[in-house]
N, C-alpha and C positions, 0 to 999 in steps of 0.2 A: 504493500500499500504506499509506504513512504517513498519507495523508489519511483513509483508511478507519478506521485504528486511532484517530486523534484524533477522528474523528466518533463513533466507538463510545464512547469515553471521555466525550465531551461529552453524548451522549444519555444515557448512564448517570447522569451527574451531574444532568442535568435531571430524569431519573426519580426519583432520590433526593430532590431538592428538591420535586418534586411530591408524593411520598408523605409527606415530612416536613410539608409545609404542610397537607396534608389531615388527617393524624393529630393534629398538635399544635393545629390550630384546633378540630377536633372535641373534643379533650380540654378546651380552654379553654371552649367552649360548654357541654359537659356540666357542668363544674365550676361555672360561674357560675350555670347554671339549677338546679343541685341545692342551692345554698345558700339560706338563707332570706332573705338581704338582697339584694333585687333593686332596686338604686338605679338612677337614670337613667344614671349613668356605667357601671354594670354592663351595662345593656342596649345602651349605645353600643359597649361592647367586643364584646358578642355580634354586633351588626350589623356591626362591623368584621371580625370573624372569618368571618362568612358571606360578606361581600363578598370577603375574601381567598380563600376556598375556591372561590368562583365564578370569580374572576380566575385562580386556579391551573389551572382547566380549560383556559384558553388555552394552557398549557404543552403540552398534547397536540397542538394544532394546530401550534404552533411547531416542536416536536421532530420531528414527522412530516414537516413541510415540509423541515427540514434533512436528515433521513435519506434521503427519497426524491428530493430536489432538485426536486420539482414539487409543485404544489397539487392534492391529490386530493379535496378536500371540495366542489368546485363553487363556484358563485357564492353560494349560500345560506351555505355554510360560511364563505366569505370574510367576508360581511357579518356573520354571527353572531359569529365570533371577534373581529372588529373592535369590534362592539357590546359584547361582554363586556369587552374591554379598556378601552374608554372609559367605560363605565358603572360599572365597579368600581374605577376609579382616580380618578375625580373625586369 
C-alpha cells in the first residue's frame, strides 16, 4: 500500500515536471521568435529549448516504466528513448 502511494506521488511529480518543461520552453521559444532581435545567442537559446522539450518526452517512457514495472514499448521504444536521452543531453 505504501509503495503504491509513493509511486503515485512520484509519477504525479514527474507529470508536473513534464508539463512545466513543455509549457515554459514553448513560452521561451514563442517569446524569442516574436521579438525583432534574433541574435545568435537568442537562436542558441531556442535550440536549447527545443532540445529540452524533446528530452522531456523521455519522461513519458521513464514514468510509465516505473508505474507498470515493465517495459511496454518494445525494442524500438527502448532504442528510441535512449537515443532521445543521449542526443538531447550531449
